[in-house]
C-alpha positions in Angstrom: 27.1 -6.9 -23.0 29.0 -3.6 -21.5 30.9 -2.3 -24.8 34.5 -2.7 -24.8 34.7 -4.2 -21.3 38.4 -5.3 -21.7 39.4 -1.8 -22.7 37.2 -0.7 -19.5 38.5 -2.7 -17.1 42.5 -1.8 -18.4 41.8 2.1 -17.9 40.2 1.1 -14.3 43.3 -0.6 -13.5 45.6 2.3 -14.5 43.7 4.4 -12.2 44.4 1.9 -9.4 41.5 -0.3 -9.2 41.1 -4.1 -9.2 38.0 -5.1 -11.0 35.9 -8.1 -12.4 32.7 -8.6 -13.8 30.8 -11.3 -14.3 28.0 -10.4 -16.8 25.9 -9.2 -13.7 27.8 -8.3 -10.3 31.3 -5.9 -10.7 33.6 -6.2 -7.8 36.1 -3.8 -7.1 38.9 -2.8 -4.6 41.8 -0.6 -4.7 45.0 -2.4 -6.1 47.3 -4.0 -3.6 44.8 -3.8 -0.6 43.8 -7.4 -0.5 42.8 -7.4 2.9 39.8 -4.9 2.2 36.8 -6.3 1.4 36.0 -5.8 -2.9 32.9 -3.6 -2.9 30.1 -4.9 -5.2 28.0 -3.2 -8.0 24.8 -4.7 -9.7 24.9 -3.0 -13.0 22.5 -3.6 -16.1 25.1 -4.4 -18.9 23.7 -1.8 -21.1 24.2 1.2 -18.7 27.4 2.8 -18.2 30.3 2.4 -15.9 31.1 5.4 -14.0 35.0 5.5 -13.0 34.9 8.0 -10.5 31.6 6.4 -8.8 34.2 2.5 -8.9 36.6 5.2 -7.1 34.3 6.5 -4.4 33.3 2.9 -3.8 36.4 1.3 -3.6 37.8 4.1 -1.2 34.9 3.3 1.1 35.5 -0.3 1.5 38.9 0.9 2.3 38.3 2.5 5.2 39.9 2.3 8.6 40.5 3.8 11.9 43.1 3.5 13.6 41.4 3.3 16.8 39.4 -0.4 15.1 36.2 -1.3 13.8 35.9 -2.6 10.3 33.8 -2.1 7.2 32.9 -5.6 6.3 30.5 -5.3 3.4 30.0 -2.5 0.8 27.3 -2.9 -2.1 25.7 -0.3 -4.9 22.5 -0.2 -6.2 22.1 -0.4 -10.3 21.2 3.4 -10.1 24.6 4.2 -8.6 26.7 7.5 -9.7 29.4 10.0 -8.4 28.3 11.6 -5.0 29.4 15.5 -4.1 30.8 14.2 -0.5 33.0 11.4 -2.0 30.4 8.5 -1.4 28.6 7.3 -5.0 24.8 7.6 -4.4 23.5 4.3 -4.5 26.3 2.9 -1.7 24.8 0.6 1.3 27.7 0.4 3.8 28.2 -2.4 6.4 30.3 -1.6 9.4 31.2 -3.1 13.1 32.9 -0.6 15.3 32.5 2.4 12.5 29.8 4.5 11.6 30.7 7.1 8.7 28.7 10.4 8.7 29.6 11.3 5.3 28.0 7.7 3.9 24.5 9.3 5.0 25.5 13.1 4.3 23.7 16.0 5.0 19.8 15.3 3.3 19.5 12.8 6.3 16.3 10.4 5.7 15.7 12.1 2.4 12.9 9.5 1.4 10.0 8.5 -0.5 6.1 8.6 0.3 3.1 7.5 -2.0 -0.5 8.1 -1.4 -3.5 6.4 -4.0 -6.7 7.8 -4.0 -10.3 6.7 -5.1 -10.6 9.4 -8.0 -10.8 9.3 -11.3 -8.2 10.7 -13.3 -10.5 12.2 -15.5 -12.3 14.3 -12.9 -8.9 15.2 -11.4 -7.6 16.5 -14.8 -10.9 18.2 -15.6 -9.9 20.4 -12.3 -6.1 20.5 -13.1 -5.7 24.6 -13.5 -7.2 25.6 -10.3 -5.8 22.6 -8.1 -2.4 23.2 -9.8 -2.6 26.9 -8.9 -3.7 26.3 -5.1 -1.0 23.8 -5.0 1.7 26.6 -6.2 0.7 29.0 -3.3 1.7 25.9 -0.5 4.2 25.1 -2.1 5.9 28.1 -3.8 4.6 31.2 -1.7 4.1 30.0 1.5 0.4 30.1 1.7 0.8 26.9 3.5 -0.1 27.4 7.8 2.5 25.1 9.2 2.8 25.5 12.9 3.2 23.3 15.9 3.6 24.2 19.8 6.9 24.1 21.1 5.8 21.2 22.8 5.2 19.5 19.9 8.3 20.1 18.1 10.2 18.9 20.8 8.3 15.9 21.0 8.9 15.3 16.8 12.8 16.1 17.4 12.8 13.7 20.2 10.5 10.9 19.4 9.5 11.4 15.9 6.0 11.3 14.4 4.2 9.6 17.3 5.5 12.3 19.4 4.1 14.9 17.2 1.3 13.4 16.9 0.3 13.2 20.5 1.2 16.7 21.2 -0.7 17.9 18.0 -4.1 15.8 19.3 -4.1 18.0 22.5 -3.3 21.4 20.8 -3.8 21.3 16.8 -2.2 24.8 15.0 -1.9 25.4 11.4 -2.7 23.1 8.7 -2.8 20.6 11.6 -6.1 21.5 12.2 -7.7 20.7 9.5 -5.7 17.5 9.3 -7.7 13.8 10.3 -5.3 13.4 12.9 -6.7 9.7 13.6 -6.0 8.8 10.1 -2.6 10.0 10.5 -2.2 8.3 13.6 -3.4 4.8 12.0 -1.2 5.2 9.1 2.2 5.8 11.2 2.5 1.9 11.3 3.1 2.6 7.4 6.2 4.4 7.8 9.5 3.1 8.0 10.3 2.2 11.3 7.2 3.8 12.7 8.6 7.0 12.0 10.0 7.1 15.3 13.7 7.2 16.1 15.6 7.8 19.2 16.5 11.4 18.6 17.4 14.8 20.7 16.2 18.8 20.4 19.5 19.5 21.1 20.8 18.9 17.7 17.9 21.0 16.1 19.0 24.3 13.8 18.5 27.5 16.0 15.4 28.6 16.3 13.5 25.4 16.0 12.9 24.9 19.4 11.5 28.0 21.3 8.8 29.0 23.6 5.2 29.3 22.0 4.2 28.6 18.8 7.0 27.5 16.2 6.5 28.5 12.7 9.1 27.0 10.8 9.7 28.0 6.9 11.5 24.6 6.0 8.8 22.2 7.2 6.3 21.1 4.1 8.9 22.2 1.5 10.1 20.6 -1.5 13.4 21.1 -1.9 16.0 21.3 -4.5 18.1 19.1 -7.0 16.0 15.9 -7.5 13.1 16.1 -4.6 9.4 16.6 -6.2 6.2 16.1 -5.4 4.0 14.0 -8.3 0.5 13.6 -8.8 0.6 10.1 -11.3 -1.5 7.5 -12.3 -1.6 3.9 -11.5 -0.7 2.6 -14.9 -0.8 -1.3 -14.1 -0.7 -3.7 -11.5 1.5 -6.7 -12.1 0.6 -8.3 -8.5 -2.4 -8.1 -7.7 -2.8 -9.9 -4.3 0.1 -7.9 -2.9 -1.4 -4.7 -4.3 -5.0 -5.3 -3.1 -3.4 -5.9 0.6 -2.0 -2.5 0.0 -4.6 -0.7 -1.2 -3.7 -0.3 -5.1 -5.7 -0.6 -7.9 -5.3 0.0 -11.6 -6.0 3.4 -12.5 -6.3 4.9 -9.6 -5.0 8.7 -8.5 -2.0 8.1 -6.5 0.6 10.7 -5.3 4.7 10.4 -4.8 6.8 12.4 -2.4 10.5 12.8 -2.4 12.2 14.7 -0.2 14.3 14.9 3.3 15.1 16.9 6.0 16.0 20.2 4.3 18.0 22.8 6.8 18.0 20.1 9.9 19.6 17.5 8.2 22.1 20.1 6.5 22.4 21.5 10.2 23.7 17.8 11.9 25.3 16.8 8.7 27.6 19.3 8.5 28.4 19.6 12.3 29.1 16.2 12.5 31.5 15.9 8.8 33.3 19.0 10.8 33.4 16.5 14.5 35.0 13.4 12.4 37.5 15.7 11.3 38.1 17.0 15.1 37.7 13.7 16.3 40.5 12.1 14.2 43.4 10.8 16.2 46.4 13.5 16.4 49.5 12.6 13.9 47.5 9.6 12.5 47.1 10.6 8.5 43.9 11.3 7.0 42.4 8.8 4.7 43.3 9.5 1.0 39.4 9.9 0.4 38.9 12.3 3.1 36.0 10.1 4.3 36.4 10.0 8.0 34.5 7.4 9.9 33.8 7.6 13.9 35.2 4.7 16.3 34.8 5.8 19.8 31.5 4.6 21.1 30.4 7.7 23.0 30.7 9.6 19.8 28.6 7.2 17.6 25.8 7.1 20.2 25.6 10.8 20.0 25.7 11.0 16.2 23.2 8.8 15.6 20.6 10.7 18.2 21.8 13.5 15.9 20.9 11.6 13.1 17.5 10.3 14.0 16.6 13.8 15.1 16.8 15.5 11.9 15.2 12.3 10.5 12.2 12.9 12.2 12.3 15.7 10.9 12.1 14.4 7.3 9.2 12.1 8.2 7.2 15.2 9.2 8.4 17.2 6.2 7.1 14.5 4.2 4.1 13.9 6.1 3.2 17.8 6.0 3.7 17.8 2.0 1.3 15.0 1.5 -1.2 16.4 3.9 -1.4 19.5 1.9 -2.2 17.9 -1.4 -4.7 15.6 0.3 -6.2 18.5 1.7 -6.6 20.2 -1.4 -7.9 17.4 -3.1 -10.7 17.2 -0.1 -11.4 20.8 -0.9 -11.9 20.2 -5.2 -13.7 16.9 -4.8 -15.3 15.9 -1.6 -14.0 13.0 1.2 -11.4 11.4 -0.4 -9.3 9.7 2.1 -6.1 9.1 0.1 -4.6 6.5 2.3 -0.7 6.4 2.6 0.7 3.3 0.8 4.2 3.9 2.3 7.0 6.2 3.2 10.5 5.0 3.3 13.9 6.4 3.9 17.0 6.3 1.5 19.2 8.0 3.6 19.9 7.0 6.7 22.2 5.0 9.3 20.1 2.1 11.3 21.4 -1.2 13.5 21.8 -3.9 11.2 23.7 -8.0 12.0 25.2 -6.5 14.9 26.8 -3.6 13.5 25.1 -0.4 11.6 24.1 -0.3 7.8 24.4 3.3 6.1 22.4 3.7 2.8 23.2 6.6 0.8 20.6 6.6 -2.1 19.7 3.1 -1.3 15.7 2.0 -0.3 15.5 -0.4 2.5 14.4 -3.6 0.6 13.1 -6.4 3.9 11.4 -9.1 2.9 7.5 -8.1 2.1 8.0 -4.5 2.6 6.7 -2.1 0.0 10.1 -0.5 -1.7 9.1 2.9 -3.9 11.0 3.6 -6.9 10.6 6.8 -8.5 11.4 7.0 -12.6 12.5 10.5 -14.4 9.1 13.1 -14.8 8.7 11.4 -18.1 8.7 8.2 -16.9 7.1 5.5 -14.9 7.6 5.1 -11.0 7.5 1.4 -9.5 6.4 0.1 -6.2 7.4 -3.3 -5.6 7.8 -5.4 -2.3 11.6 -6.3 -0.8 12.5 -9.7 -1.0 14.8 -9.5 2.0 17.9 -10.2 0.3 20.7 -10.2 2.4 23.8 -10.4 -0.5 22.2 -6.6 -1.3 22.6 -5.5 2.5 18.6 -5.8 2.2 18.9 -2.9 -0.4 17.4 -1.6 -3.6 17.8 1.4 -5.9 15.7 4.5 -5.0 15.5 5.7 -8.5 17.1 5.1 -12.2 20.3 7.2 -11.5 21.9 10.5 -13.3 23.3 9.7 -16.4 24.5 13.7 -16.8 25.0 16.3 -14.1 22.8 19.2 -13.7 25.8 21.5 -14.8 26.0 19.2 -17.6 22.4 19.7 -18.4 22.0 23.4 -17.9 25.3 25.0 -18.9 27.2 22.1 -20.3 26.1 22.2 -24.0 23.0 20.0 -24.2 20.6 20.6 -26.4 17.8 22.1 -25.0 15.2 21.5 -27.2 11.8 19.9 -25.6 12.1 16.4 -27.7 16.0 16.0 -27.2 15.4 16.7 -23.4 12.4 14.2 -23.2 10.1 16.7 -21.9 7.5 16.5 -24.8 4.1 16.1 -22.8 5.7 16.2 -19.6 3.7 18.6 -17.0 6.4 20.4 -14.5 5.6 23.1 -12.6 8.3 25.1 -11.1 9.2 28.4 -11.0 12.6 28.3 -12.4 12.7 27.2 -15.8 16.7 26.1 -15.1 15.3 23.5 -13.0 12.9 21.6 -15.9 16.3 21.3 -17.8 18.5 20.2 -15.2 16.0 17.3 -14.0 14.5 16.5 -17.8 14.0 12.9 -18.2 17.4 13.1 -20.4 19.5 13.6 -17.4 18.3 10.4 -16.2 19.4 6.3 -17.0 16.5 4.3 -18.1 14.5 3.1 -15.0 13.7 -0.2 -16.6 16.8 -1.7 -16.7 17.7 -0.8 -13.4 14.4 -2.3 -12.2 14.7 -5.5 -13.8 18.1 -6.3 -13.1 17.0 -6.4 -9.4 13.6 -7.9 -10.0 16.0 -10.8 -11.9 18.6 -10.8 -9.2 15.8 -11.4 -6.6 16.4 -8.3 -4.3 12.5 -7.6 -5.2 9.0 -8.2 -6.9 7.3 -6.0 -8.8 3.7 -4.7 -7.6 2.9 -1.7 -10.1 3.6 0.8 -12.3 2.6 4.3 -11.9 2.6 7.0 -14.7 3.4 10.5 -13.8 0.3 13.0 -14.8 2.3 16.2 -13.2 5.5 17.3 -11.2 6.1 19.6 -8.9 9.9 21.1 -8.6 10.9 23.6 -6.4 
């Protein structure tokens, strides 16, 4: 049970929040706002409650627009924690007649991608040093050759992975010329929504759409923060039938990618935070939270196309990060197929139940769908299967969630001994020592209770656990 629960609830009440707890689910809303739907938080009893995140969640549920529309339901996953944009990480927002750009933010279609490979862990580790040096060149020093025609760039932004593949098969350039494009085509069915949203190249950052060959410095890059590429071992299979269907076997090598839309998402996200402010009705007071929804149908449609444009870019970014690693495995170990298990977004707005569902740091968990939940680089990651739980807005956590801020870890007086940081035995490849400290296992909540609470609630079922072998952090 949450220690000193009554004291905690009284403290939250002093901050203007009405909070109840039934031993599993918190409900929270602003005091005196009985017409607002209460936000719900699934939280294991031993994990801390963060007042700032609760306030952000309550303000999200209280959003209104002078022109109408409604927030129908707000839910937070067990890894939820405060967000810099005023929206808590782990928030899921169901609206009708409203769309909220800040509920996705600037890292549009940040998500997870998982591959497995029939390659022995011992054989891999025997060539670990040479493999790492090759990948450091690709991920950190720009030795990757990422190029595409202007037609492929436009097709990607407009139509997603299928558009990019169609053009690339005719004129493969750079690292794509070495890829098994037929395999990539087959694997597109294992990308959420086929990796294809209805975008508009006009929303691309300057220079991404231009005549001739396009070489974008952001493609096939990991990004900062909690993004990573990790090589893993399938440590345990729990649901053998489901794992067999997805091609996952105990003892396999695996690799997991967490990255998003890089500069494309920042370009779109920042532009629409500004446009939402500019579109706010003259004379109407701004919401106390500073979160501004869109209610005009034309603006909503335009925003969703812009968001889709960045989302398509993110799908390709993860694909190319994986392809560079898969190609390097083939260089070192021969004909390694390393098939895709699934690629899933966790920062995106999608149609749902006659309205829209915006997820910010929450993974779709539809019935039968693979759900990928990473741990820290010192803890297992989980492959789960969604149960389609409507009460949870068909959403699961996207990780364990931060327990300490990056500032606190790096410069806030944290104990920097390896054992205190949880870094003993962790193989982290980075060019920046502060990244190891900011992203150390001690910065994160324990992943086990986060996953167990969602299994117990019927949101997901466990399929397999994967143990980290080495992690690339930019």
